[in-house]
C-alpha positions in Angstrom: 47.6 -30.9 -54.5 45.1 -28.4 -55.8 42.0 -30.1 -54.2 43.1 -29.8 -50.6 44.1 -26.2 -51.3 40.6 -25.4 -52.7 39.0 -27.2 -49.7 41.1 -25.2 -47.2 40.3 -21.9 -49.0 36.5 -22.8 -49.0 36.6 -23.7 -45.3 38.4 -20.5 -44.4 35.7 -18.5 -46.3 32.9 -20.3 -44.5 34.5 -19.8 -41.1 34.8 -16.0 -41.9 31.2 -15.8 -42.8 29.8 -17.6 -39.8 30.6 -14.9 -37.2 29.1 -12.2 -39.4 25.9 -14.2 -39.9 25.7 -14.8 -36.1 26.2 -11.2 -35.4 23.5 -10.2 -37.9 21.1 -12.6 -36.1 21.5 -10.8 -32.8 18.5 -8.7 -31.8 19.0 -4.9 -32.1 17.1 -4.3 -29.0 18.2 -6.4 -26.1 17.0 -6.6 -22.5 14.7 -8.9 -20.6 11.1 -8.3 -21.7 8.6 -8.7 -18.9 5.8 -6.8 -17.1 5.8 -4.8 -13.8 3.9 -6.9 -11.3 2.5 -3.7 -9.7 -0.3 -4.2 -12.2 -1.3 -7.3 -10.3 -1.1 -5.7 -6.9 -4.4 -7.1 -5.9 -3.2 -10.7 -6.6 -0.7 -13.0 -4.9 2.8 -13.7 -6.2 1.7 -17.1 -7.5 -0.8 -15.4 -9.9 2.0 -13.0 -11.0 4.2 -16.0 -11.9 1.4 -17.8 -13.7 0.5 -14.7 -15.7 4.1 -14.4 -16.8 4.0 -17.8 -18.4 0.5 -17.1 -19.8 1.9 -14.1 -21.6 4.6 -16.2 -23.1 7.3 -14.5 -21.0 10.3 -15.8 -19.2 10.7 -12.7 -16.9 8.8 -10.4 -14.7 9.8 -7.3 -12.8 8.7 -7.9 -9.2 7.0 -5.3 -7.1 8.0 -5.3 -3.4 4.4 -5.7 -2.4 4.6 -9.2 -3.9 8.0 -10.2 -2.6 11.0 -8.0 -1.7 13.8 -7.2 0.8 11.3 -6.9 3.7 9.8 -10.3 3.0 10.6 -13.2 5.3 13.1 -15.9 4.2 10.2 -18.3 4.0 8.2 -16.0 1.7 11.3 -15.5 -0.6 11.9 -19.2 -0.7 8.3 -19.9 -1.6 8.5 -17.3 -4.4 11.7 -18.9 -5.7 10.0 -22.4 -5.6 7.1 -21.1 -7.6 9.4 -19.5 -10.1 11.4 -22.6 -10.6 8.3 -24.7 -11.2 7.3 -22.3 -14.1 10.8 -21.6 -15.2 10.3 -17.8 -14.6 13.0 -15.4 -13.5 13.0 -11.8 -12.2 14.2 -9.2 -14.7 14.3 -6.7 -11.9 13.0 -5.9 -8.4 11.2 -2.7 -7.4 12.6 -2.4 -3.8 11.7 1.1 -2.4 13.9 4.1 -1.6 17.6 4.5 -0.9 17.8 6.4 2.4 20.7 7.5 4.6 21.0 4.0 6.3 23.4 1.8 4.3 22.3 -1.2 6.3 18.8 -0.9 4.9 20.2 -0.4 1.4 22.3 -3.5 1.7 19.2 -5.6 2.0 18.2 -4.4 -1.5 21.5 -5.8 -2.9 21.3 -9.0 -0.9 17.7 -9.6 -2.1 18.8 -9.1 -5.7 21.6 -11.6 -5.3 19.2 -14.0 -3.6 16.6 -14.0 -6.3 19.1 -13.8 -9.2 18.3 -10.4 -10.7 20.9 -7.8 -11.7 18.5 -4.9 -11.6 16.9 -3.2 -8.6 14.6 -0.2 -9.0 14.3 2.6 -6.5 12.0 5.6 -6.3 14.2 8.0 -4.4 17.9 8.3 -3.6 18.7 10.4 -0.5 22.0 12.2 -1.1 23.1 11.3 2.4 23.0 7.7 1.3 25.1 8.1 -1.9 28.4 7.2 -0.3 27.1 4.0 1.2 25.3 3.2 -2.0 28.6 3.6 -3.9 30.4 1.2 -1.6 27.6 -1.4 -2.1 27.9 -1.0 -5.8 31.6 -2.0 -5.4 30.8 -4.9 -3.1 28.0 -6.2 -5.4 29.5 -5.5 -8.9 26.9 -7.5 -10.8 24.0 -5.3 -9.5 22.6 -2.2 -11.2 20.5 0.3 -9.3 17.8 2.1 -11.4 16.5 5.5 -10.2 12.8 5.5 -11.2 11.4 8.9 -12.2 8.0 9.5 -10.7 6.6 12.6 -12.4 5.7 16.1 -11.2 6.8 17.1 -7.7 9.0 14.1 -7.2 12.8 13.7 -7.1 14.0 13.5 -10.7 10.9 15.2 -12.2 13.0 16.5 -15.2 15.7 15.0 -17.3 18.1 17.6 -16.0 17.4 16.6 -12.4 18.0 13.0 -13.2 21.3 13.8 -14.9 22.4 15.9 -12.0 21.6 13.0 -9.6 23.4 10.4 -11.6 26.5 12.6 -11.9 26.9 12.2 -8.1 26.6 8.4 -8.1 28.5 5.3 -9.0 28.4 4.3 -12.6 26.3 1.2 -11.6 23.5 3.6 -10.6 21.5 4.5 -13.6 17.9 5.2 -14.7 14.7 3.3 -15.0 12.8 5.5 -17.5 9.1 5.5 -16.8 7.7 6.8 -20.0 4.3 7.7 -18.5 5.8 9.8 -15.7 8.2 11.5 -18.2 5.1 12.6 -20.1 3.4 13.7 -16.9 6.4 16.0 -16.4 5.7 17.4 -19.9 8.9 15.9 -21.4 9.7 13.5 -24.2 10.7 9.9 -23.5 12.7 9.7 -26.7 14.8 12.6 -25.6 15.4 10.9 -22.2 16.5 7.7 -23.9 19.0 9.5 -26.0 20.4 11.7 -23.3 20.8 8.9 -20.7 22.5 6.5 -23.1 24.8 4.2 -21.3 23.1 4.7 -17.9 19.7 3.1 -18.6 19.3 -0.2 -16.8 15.5 -0.4 -16.7 12.3 0.8 -18.4 8.7 1.1 -17.5 6.9 1.2 -20.8 3.4 2.7 -20.5 1.2 5.5 -21.7 0.6 8.8 -19.8 -1.0 7.5 -16.6 -0.6 3.8 -17.2 -4.4 3.4 -17.2 -4.8 2.5 -20.9 -3.1 -0.4 -22.7 -0.2 0.4 -25.0 -1.1 0.6 -28.7 -0.8 2.6 -31.9 -2.7 5.5 -30.3 -0.4 5.8 -27.3 0.5 9.3 -26.2 4.2 8.8 -27.3 6.1 7.2 -30.1 6.7 3.8 -28.7 8.8 2.6 -31.6 11.0 5.8 -31.6 11.6 5.3 -27.9 12.6 1.7 -28.2 14.8 2.5 -31.2 16.6 5.1 -29.1 17.1 2.4 -26.4 18.5 0.0 -28.9 20.8 2.6 -30.5 22.0 3.5 -27.0 23.0 -0.1 -26.3 20.4 -1.0 -23.7 22.0 -4.0 -21.9 20.9 -7.6 -22.3 20.3 -7.8 -18.6 18.2 -4.6 -18.5 14.7 -4.8 -17.2 12.4 -3.9 -20.1 9.0 -3.9 -18.4 5.6 -3.2 -19.8 3.4 -1.6 -17.2 -0.4 -1.2 -16.9 -1.8 0.3 -13.6 -5.5 0.5 -14.4 -8.4 -1.8 -13.4 -6.5 -3.5 -10.6 -9.3 -6.0 -9.9 -9.1 -7.3 -13.5 -6.0 -6.0 -15.4 -5.3 -9.2 -17.3 -6.7 -8.4 -20.8 -5.1 -4.9 -20.8 -1.7 -6.3 -19.7 -2.0 -8.9 -22.5 -2.9 -6.2 -25.1 0.0 -4.0 -24.0 2.4 -6.8 -24.1 1.2 -7.9 -27.6 1.8 -4.4 -28.9 5.3 -4.2 -27.3 6.3 -7.5 -28.8 5.1 -6.4 -32.2 7.1 -3.2 -32.1 10.2 -5.0 -30.8 9.9 -7.6 -33.5 9.8 -4.8 -36.1 12.9 -3.2 -34.7 14.8 -6.5 -34.6 13.8 -7.4 -38.1 14.9 -4.0 -39.4 11.5 -2.8 -40.4 
């Protein structure tokens, strides 16, 4: 009678350990790592998708100049076909500005659902369009809208301005923190990541102007920023996008360098270093 009891006790112990071990294996920093396709603005969407795979990535944040809500159904279908062939998905879609016309804003949500992303990034949110935006957030509950700060003399130049804007919007409207533009506004990306905890659905990870690759000499503390994101519970569906805007005719080496550094820092964070 004792052996079955010992077996049951041992099995119970093992079953209690498994969930803890699985939890420990989860990455501390979640999100969908990709790059912002604006860096390849001189190239067609096929090159964007091929580059995603060459970088060892599964996701890319798509710029509307490649494919977006204003694209024809045929263009969108062609992009989806190319993506499927390479097993690439969109982490997010940079779609434009939210204006007063809810019919236009609806196309952003419809596009997100069509291409299978939960994150849309916008540069401006007209306060006359907030009511319609909130209704669309209710109608498309899986979608998150990210307000992208764009530096000096733009809407949301400062952290306080972004917080004031988000206080007026639906909870599914949050921030896409562009680290370079934060620094251009003479503020600290780490402070933004901590202050906007719970409302960050996207990130553009780049140095001051986005003209140099990310690396140890970057203008801000990349690791501290990413740690703040992790501690704040950055969502697993969030668009974590490396961005390089320089040398548009030949950006590939710099994008690869930036991505290699980002992967290195993320690996350190997730391994507890």
